[in-house]
C-alpha positions as CSV (number, residue, x, y, z in Angstrom):
1,X,-39.2,16.7,41.8
2,X,-38.5,17.2,37.9
3,X,-40.7,19.3,36.0
4,X,-41.2,18.7,32.4
5,X,-42.3,21.0,29.1
6,X,-45.1,19.9,27.6
7,X,-44.4,18.3,24.2
8,X,-40.9,17.4,25.6
9,X,-40.0,13.5,26.3
10,X,-38.0,13.0,29.4
11,X,-34.5,12.5,29.3
12,X,-34.5,9.2,30.8
13,X,-37.4,8.5,28.2
14,X,-35.0,9.7,25.4
15,X,-32.0,7.3,26.7
16,X,-34.1,4.7,27.1
17,X,-35.4,4.6,23.3
18,X,-31.5,5.2,22.4
19,X,-30.5,2.0,23.8
20,X,-33.4,0.3,22.8
21,X,-32.6,1.2,19.0
22,X,-28.6,0.7,19.9
23,X,-29.7,-2.7,21.4
24,X,-31.8,-3.4,18.2
25,X,-29.4,-2.6,15.9
26,X,-26.5,-4.7,17.4
27,X,-29.1,-7.8,17.4
28,X,-29.8,-6.9,13.7
29,X,-26.1,-6.8,12.9
30,X,-25.6,-10.0,14.8
31,X,-28.0,-11.9,13.2
32,X,-27.0,-10.7,9.5
33,X,-23.1,-12.0,10.6
34,X,-24.8,-15.5,11.4
35,X,-26.6,-15.6,8.6
36,X,-23.3,-14.7,6.6
37,X,-21.6,-17.1,8.3
38,X,-23.5,-19.6,7.9
39,X,-23.9,-19.1,4.1
40,X,-20.6,-19.3,3.8
41,X,-19.8,-22.2,6.2
42,X,-22.7,-24.1,4.8
43,X,-20.6,-26.5,2.3
44,X,-18.3,-27.0,5.2
45,X,-21.1,-27.7,7.7
46,X,-22.9,-30.0,5.3
47,X,-19.7,-32.6,4.8
48,X,-19.3,-32.5,8.9
49,X,-23.2,-34.2,8.7
50,X,-21.7,-37.5,7.2
51,X,-21.8,-40.5,9.4
52,X,-18.4,-41.3,10.5
53,X,-16.9,-45.1,11.0
54,X,-14.7,-44.7,13.8
55,X,-13.7,-48.6,14.5
56,X,-13.8,-51.8,12.7
57,X,-13.2,-55.1,13.7
58,X,-13.5,-58.8,13.0
59,X,-13.9,-61.5,15.5
60,X,-15.3,-65.4,15.8
61,X,-13.7,-68.5,13.6
62,X,-14.7,-70.5,10.7
63,X,-18.2,-71.6,11.7
64,X,-19.3,-67.8,12.9
65,X,-17.6,-64.8,12.0
66,X,-19.1,-61.3,13.1
67,X,-17.7,-57.7,11.2
68,X,-18.7,-54.8,13.4
69,X,-18.3,-51.2,12.6
70,X,-18.4,-47.9,15.6
71,X,-20.5,-44.9,14.3
72,X,-21.6,-41.8,15.4
73,X,-25.0,-42.4,13.6
74,X,-27.4,-45.2,12.5
75,X,-26.7,-46.0,9.0
76,X,-28.8,-48.5,6.6
77,X,-26.8,-50.9,4.8
78,X,-27.6,-52.6,1.4
79,X,-25.9,-56.2,1.6
80,X,-24.9,-58.1,-1.4
81,X,-22.7,-60.9,-2.8
82,X,-20.7,-61.9,-5.6
83,X,-18.8,-65.1,-6.7
84,X,-15.6,-65.7,-8.4
85,X,-14.0,-65.2,-5.8
86,X,-16.2,-65.2,-3.0
87,X,-17.2,-61.6,-1.6
88,X,-19.5,-59.4,0.4
89,X,-20.5,-56.2,-0.2
90,X,-22.0,-53.4,1.9
91,X,-23.0,-50.6,0.7
92,X,-23.6,-47.5,2.8
93,X,-24.3,-43.8,1.9
94,X,-21.5,-41.6,1.7
95,X,-19.3,-42.1,5.2
96,X,-16.2,-40.7,6.4
97,X,-13.8,-43.8,7.8
98,X,-11.9,-42.4,10.5
99,X,-9.8,-45.9,10.6
100,X,-6.4,-46.6,9.9
101,X,-6.1,-47.0,6.2
102,X,-4.1,-50.5,6.6
103,X,-7.3,-51.7,8.7
104,X,-8.9,-54.7,7.1
105,X,-5.4,-55.9,5.6
106,X,-6.2,-59.2,7.7
107,X,-9.3,-60.4,8.7
108,X,-10.6,-63.9,10.6
109,X,-12.6,-66.9,10.4
110,X,-15.0,-66.6,7.3
111,X,-13.3,-62.9,6.7
112,X,-10.0,-63.3,5.1
113,X,-9.3,-59.3,4.4
114,X,-11.7,-56.0,3.8
115,X,-11.2,-52.8,2.0
116,X,-13.2,-49.5,2.3
117,X,-13.7,-46.2,0.4
118,X,-15.8,-44.4,-1.5
119,X,-17.6,-46.3,-4.1
120,X,-19.2,-43.6,-6.2
121,X,-20.5,-40.0,-5.2
122,X,-22.9,-40.3,-2.3
123,X,-22.0,-43.9,-1.7
124,X,-19.3,-45.6,0.7
125,X,-18.0,-49.3,-0.2
126,X,-16.9,-51.9,2.3
127,X,-15.7,-55.1,0.2
128,X,-15.4,-58.6,2.2
129,X,-12.6,-61.3,0.6
130,X,-14.1,-64.1,2.0
131,X,-12.6,-67.9,2.7
132,X,-16.0,-69.4,1.0
133,X,-19.4,-69.6,0.5
134,X,-21.2,-67.8,3.6
135,X,-24.8,-66.7,4.8
136,X,-25.6,-63.6,6.5
137,X,-27.2,-64.8,9.5
138,X,-28.8,-61.4,11.0
139,X,-27.5,-58.0,10.7
140,X,-28.6,-55.2,13.5
141,X,-27.6,-51.6,15.2
142,X,-26.7,-51.1,18.5
143,X,-27.5,-47.4,19.6
144,X,-25.0,-45.5,21.5
145,X,-24.9,-46.2,25.3
146,X,-22.9,-43.9,28.0
147,X,-19.5,-44.2,26.5
148,X,-19.9,-46.9,23.8
149,X,-20.5,-45.5,20.4
150,X,-23.1,-47.1,18.1
151,X,-22.2,-50.4,16.4
152,X,-23.7,-51.8,13.1
153,X,-23.4,-55.6,13.3
154,X,-23.1,-58.3,10.5
155,X,-22.8,-62.1,11.6
156,X,-21.8,-64.8,9.2
157,X,-22.1,-68.4,9.2
158,X,-20.6,-71.1,6.6
159,X,-22.5,-71.9,3.6
160,X,-22.6,-73.8,1.0
161,X,-21.9,-72.6,-3.0
162,X,-25.5,-73.4,-4.1
163,X,-26.7,-71.3,-1.5
164,X,-24.6,-68.5,-1.8
165,X,-25.3,-68.6,-5.7
166,X,-28.9,-67.9,-4.6
167,X,-28.2,-65.2,-2.6
168,X,-26.0,-63.2,-5.1
169,X,-28.8,-63.1,-8.0
170,X,-31.6,-62.2,-4.9
171,X,-29.3,-59.2,-4.1
172,X,-28.2,-58.5,-7.7
173,X,-30.8,-56.1,-7.8
174,X,-30.1,-54.0,-4.7
175,X,-26.8,-53.9,-5.3
176,X,-26.1,-49.9,-6.7
177,X,-24.2,-49.4,-9.5
178,X,-21.7,-45.9,-10.9
179,X,-22.6,-43.9,-13.6
180,X,-20.6,-40.9,-15.2
181,X,-22.2,-38.6,-17.3
182,X,-20.7,-38.2,-20.9
183,X,-21.9,-36.8,-24.0
184,X,-24.1,-38.4,-26.7
185,X,-22.2,-41.5,-28.4
186,X,-21.1,-40.6,-31.7
187,X,-21.6,-43.2,-34.6
188,X,-18.3,-42.6,-36.2
189,X,-15.3,-45.0,-35.5
190,X,-12.1,-43.7,-36.2
191,X,-12.9,-40.6,-38.9
192,X,-11.1,-37.5,-37.5
193,X,-13.7,-34.7,-37.1
194,X,-12.5,-32.1,-39.4
195,X,-12.6,-28.3,-37.9
196,X,-12.6,-29.8,-34.2
197,X,-10.0,-29.7,-31.8
198,X,-8.7,-33.7,-31.2
199,X,-10.2,-34.6,-28.0
200,X,-8.2,-36.5,-25.4
201,X,-9.1,-38.8,-22.4
202,X,-6.7,-39.0,-19.7
203,X,-7.4,-41.2,-17.1
204,X,-5.9,-41.6,-13.7
205,X,-6.0,-45.1,-12.5
206,X,-8.0,-46.6,-9.6
207,X,-9.8,-44.0,-7.2
208,X,-12.5,-44.0,-4.0
209,X,-12.3,-47.8,-2.5
210,X,-9.8,-48.8,-4.9
211,X,-6.2,-46.9,-3.9
212,X,-4.5,-49.0,-6.2
213,X,-0.5,-49.5,-5.4
214,X,1.2,-48.1,-2.2
215,X,4.4,-46.8,-2.1
216,X,7.4,-47.8,0.5
217,X,6.7,-44.5,2.4
218,X,3.0,-44.8,2.0
219,X,2.1,-42.7,-1.2
220,X,-1.3,-43.7,-2.6
221,X,-1.3,-44.1,-6.5
222,X,-4.7,-42.8,-6.7
223,X,-3.9,-39.5,-5.4
224,X,-0.4,-39.4,-7.2
225,X,-2.0,-40.4,-10.8
226,X,-5.1,-37.6,-10.3
227,X,-2.7,-34.7,-9.3
228,X,-0.7,-35.8,-12.5
229,X,-3.6,-36.0,-15.0
230,X,-4.7,-32.4,-13.7
231,X,-1.5,-31.2,-14.2
232,X,-1.1,-32.5,-17.9
233,X,-4.5,-31.4,-18.7
234,X,-3.7,-28.1,-17.7
235,X,-0.5,-28.3,-20.3
236,X,-2.6,-30.2,-22.8
237,X,-5.6,-27.2,-22.5
238,X,-2.9,-24.3,-22.2
239,X,-1.8,-25.1,-26.0
240,X,-5.2,-24.2,-27.4
241,X,-5.4,-27.1,-29.3
242,X,-7.1,-29.8,-28.0
243,X,-10.2,-30.7,-25.7
244,X,-9.2,-32.9,-22.6
245,X,-11.6,-34.9,-20.6
246,X,-10.6,-36.9,-17.3
247,X,-12.5,-40.1,-16.7
248,X,-12.5,-39.0,-12.9
249,X,-11.6,-36.0,-11.3
250,X,-11.9,-36.9,-7.6
251,X,-11.5,-39.7,-5.6
252,X,-14.4,-41.8,-7.0
253,X,-14.1,-45.1,-8.5
254,X,-15.0,-45.9,-12.2
255,X,-15.0,-49.6,-13.5
256,X,-12.4,-50.6,-16.3
257,X,-15.5,-51.2,-18.5
258,X,-16.7,-47.9,-18.2
259,X,-13.3,-46.4,-18.4
260,X,-13.1,-47.9,-22.1
261,X,-16.7,-46.5,-22.7
262,X,-16.5,-43.2,-22.1
263,X,-13.6,-42.7,-24.6
264,X,-15.9,-44.4,-27.3
265,X,-18.7,-42.4,-26.2
266,X,-17.5,-39.2,-26.4
267,X,-15.4,-40.3,-29.8
268,X,-12.0,-39.6,-28.2
269,X,-9.2,-39.3,-30.7
270,X,-6.5,-40.7,-27.5
271,X,-6.8,-42.1,-24.6
272,X,-3.9,-42.1,-22.1
273,X,-4.5,-44.0,-19.0
274,X,-1.7,-43.2,-16.3
275,X,-0.8,-45.2,-13.1
276,X,2.3,-45.6,-10.9
277,X,2.0,-49.1,-9.8
278,X,4.2,-51.7,-7.7
279,X,5.9,-54.7,-8.6
280,X,6.2,-58.0,-6.3
281,X,9.8,-58.9,-7.6
282,X,12.8,-57.0,-8.3
283,X,11.4,-53.7,-6.1
284,X,14.9,-52.4,-6.1
285,X,15.5,-53.3,-9.6
286,X,11.8,-52.2,-11.2
287,X,11.9,-48.3,-11.8
288,X,11.8,-45.5,-14.4
289,X,8.7,-44.9,-16.4
290,X,7.3,-47.5,-19.0
291,X,4.7,-47.1,-21.8
292,X,2.3,-50.1,-22.6
293,X,0.0,-50.8,-25.4
294,X,-2.5,-53.6,-25.9
295,X,-1.7,-57.2,-26.8
296,X,-3.0,-60.6,-26.5
297,X,0.3,-61.6,-25.3
298,X,2.6,-59.9,-22.5
299,X,5.9,-58.9,-23.9
300,X,7.6,-59.9,-20.6
301,X,6.9,-61.5,-17.5
302,X,6.5,-58.2,-15.4
303,X,4.3,-56.7,-17.9
304,X,2.2,-59.7,-17.7
305,X,2.0,-59.1,-13.7
306,X,0.8,-55.4,-14.1
307,X,-1.3,-56.4,-16.6
308,X,-3.2,-59.3,-13.9
309,X,-2.9,-56.4,-11.2
310,X,-4.7,-53.7,-13.1
311,X,-7.3,-55.8,-14.5
312,X,-8.0,-56.7,-10.8
313,X,-9.5,-53.6,-10.2
314,X,-12.7,-54.7,-10.7
315,X,-12.9,-57.5,-8.3
316,X,-11.3,-55.1,-5.5
317,X,-13.9,-52.6,-5.6
318,X,-16.7,-55.4,-5.8
319,X,-18.2,-54.7,-9.1
320,X,-20.4,-57.6,-10.9
321,X,-17.7,-58.9,-13.8
322,X,-20.8,-60.6,-15.5
323,X,-22.5,-57.3,-16.2
324,X,-20.0,-55.7,-18.1
325,X,-20.0,-55.1,-21.9
326,X,-20.3,-58.3,-24.1
327,X,-17.3,-58.5,-26.6
328,X,-18.5,-57.8,-30.4
329,X,-17.2,-59.9,-33.1
330,X,-17.5,-58.1,-36.3
331,X,-15.3,-58.0,-39.3
332,X,-15.7,-54.3,-39.6
333,X,-14.8,-53.8,-36.0
334,X,-12.1,-56.3,-36.0
335,X,-10.5,-54.2,-38.8
336,X,-10.8,-50.9,-36.7
337,X,-9.5,-52.9,-34.0
338,X,-6.3,-53.3,-36.1
339,X,-6.0,-50.0,-37.2
340,X,-6.5,-48.6,-33.6
341,X,-3.5,-50.7,-32.2
342,X,-1.3,-49.1,-35.2
343,X,-2.2,-45.6,-34.1
344,X,-1.4,-46.7,-30.4
345,X,1.9,-48.2,-31.4
346,X,2.5,-45.4,-33.4
347,X,1.7,-43.2,-30.4
348,X,3.9,-45.0,-27.8
349,X,7.1,-44.7,-29.8
350,X,6.6,-41.1,-30.4
351,X,5.9,-41.0,-26.7
352,X,9.0,-43.1,-25.7
353,X,11.5,-40.8,-28.1
354,X,10.1,-37.4,-25.9
355,X,10.4,-39.1,-22.5
356,X,14.0,-40.2,-23.2
357,X,15.2,-36.7,-23.0
358,X,13.1,-35.9,-20.0
359,X,13.3,-38.3,-17.2
360,X,14.4,-41.8,-16.6
361,X,13.0,-44.8,-18.6
362,X,12.8,-49.0,-17.2
363,X,14.8,-50.9,-19.8
364,X,12.8,-51.7,-23.0
365,X,10.2,-48.7,-22.3
366,X,7.6,-49.5,-25.0
367,X,6.0,-53.1,-23.7
368,X,2.4,-54.4,-24.0
369,X,0.1,-56.9,-22.7
370,X,-3.6,-57.8,-21.9
371,X,-4.7,-54.4,-20.1
372,X,-8.9,-54.3,-20.1
373,X,-8.7,-50.4,-20.0
374,X,-6.8,-50.2,-23.3
375,X,-9.6,-52.1,-25.3
376,X,-11.5,-49.8,-27.3
377,X,-11.7,-50.7,-30.8
378,X,-11.6,-47.4,-32.0
379,X,-9.7,-45.4,-29.6
380,X,-5.8,-45.3,-29.7
381,X,-5.2,-46.2,-26.2
382,X,-1.7,-46.3,-23.8
383,X,-1.0,-47.0,-20.6
384,X,1.5,-45.0,-18.7
385,X,3.7,-46.2,-15.6
386,X,5.0,-43.0,-14.4
387,X,7.6,-45.2,-11.9
388,X,7.2,-47.8,-9.5
389,X,6.0,-46.9,-6.2
390,X,7.4,-50.0,-4.9
391,X,11.0,-48.5,-5.6
392,X,11.5,-45.5,-3.1
393,X,13.3,-43.6,-5.5
394,X,10.6,-43.4,-7.7
395,X,8.5,-42.7,-5.1
396,X,10.6,-39.4,-4.3
397,X,10.4,-38.7,-7.8
398,X,6.7,-38.7,-8.3
399,X,5.9,-36.8,-5.1
400,X,8.8,-33.8,-7.0
401,X,7.3,-30.9,-8.5
402,X,9.9,-30.5,-10.5
403,X,9.9,-34.1,-11.8
404,X,5.9,-34.0,-12.4
405,X,6.3,-30.7,-14.4
406,X,9.5,-32.4,-17.0
407,X,6.9,-35.4,-17.5
408,X,3.9,-33.7,-18.2
409,X,6.0,-31.6,-20.6
410,X,7.1,-34.4,-22.3
411,X,4.1,-36.0,-22.5
412,X,2.6,-33.1,-24.1
413,X,5.0,-32.6,-26.5
414,X,4.5,-36.1,-27.7
415,X,1.0,-35.7,-28.0
416,X,1.8,-32.3,-30.4
417,X,3.8,-34.9,-32.8
418,X,0.8,-37.3,-32.7
419,X,-1.4,-35.0,-34.2
420,X,0.8,-32.7,-35.6
421,X,-0.3,-33.8,-39.5
422,X,-4.0,-33.6,-38.8
423,X,-3.5,-30.3,-36.9
424,X,-1.4,-29.3,-40.4
425,X,-4.7,-30.2,-42.3
426,X,-6.7,-28.3,-40.4
427,X,-4.8,-25.5,-40.7
428,X,-4.4,-25.8,-44.0
429,X,-8.3,-26.1,-44.6
430,X,-8.9,-23.4,-42.8
431,X,-6.7,-20.9,-44.6
432,X,-7.9,-22.0,-48.4
């Protein structure tokens, strides 16, 4: 039998309390570690909760066609229609498409083909090209059962042009629109902003649901041009001479009309649209960089085909073409437009001169066509085809860091040349 002195805790009690303190501290440390991990991984964890599309298919015939999406959780689509050409739009909350990129290239029945992708921040979209007018017979969601995934089902039946037109009108108000935050609109047209840095807008083409051209080896245009635009932005800003704004800095879709509006609203001094297209004819022959300016009539067949392809961007993404800004007819605006085209041509020639010593150019590298993205009446604008993804040699260059450095350096020098008179005037004014 053990004897204890008064005021003295038994040894076993001390061990017990020490153990409790140790366990308590350990638990506290584990909780703190878990909280720290959750804090650091928060954004990543948040991303994983996005609904996932795991499969898609089309079944049926020209009388009735069913479109099915396999998903890991239920979503509620907003369905709308567009005519000229006939299209059906499925707008979803932002989802992850875990399906092959080529899914949708072929359709069936009432659906000739379909495409998918990010349409705007927090919004994904599926656009179906239809063989004719349709009616949405029913839409429903099947919950997951056993080893079968959840399914979103849309049943289509053939309809009349009149009924489809009525559906387009009733669904118009529910269709989401894209928006881009820009600074307040300027009242100035072509007047230079004395004492301010020239403002340059770089416009990486395509994005989101509109992937643009796809190279021989599978390189997507929207990725190539965005990466290049960011590199060019770095080089221009590193000079300390310019402010540079991108129409998009991630994989989201921007309508063509909105791209033009951005340049106008922030009173840009130069607009450079960046592309890397493909051609249907002469794939092996068409290669090298090209600089385009706006004209009512294309300078050649290739330019006309490229303009037609680029101008289809809004159709591809399911944009209501009737909702675009109206063309304004005004004598003063017409004069401004002519002056702007002159500056555009001047910059294009300066750019071609710089590119000649840096990269390979196509024959007759300064060309023109009716590109919608170049139609700002008050901002000198050019479109640069970095190369042609339909040509395997160009595609290899477009993914080469060395080539992109040379290309970005040459464009930067051309920008310096274009703004040199203005920058010289500003320096003289500052020294007086």
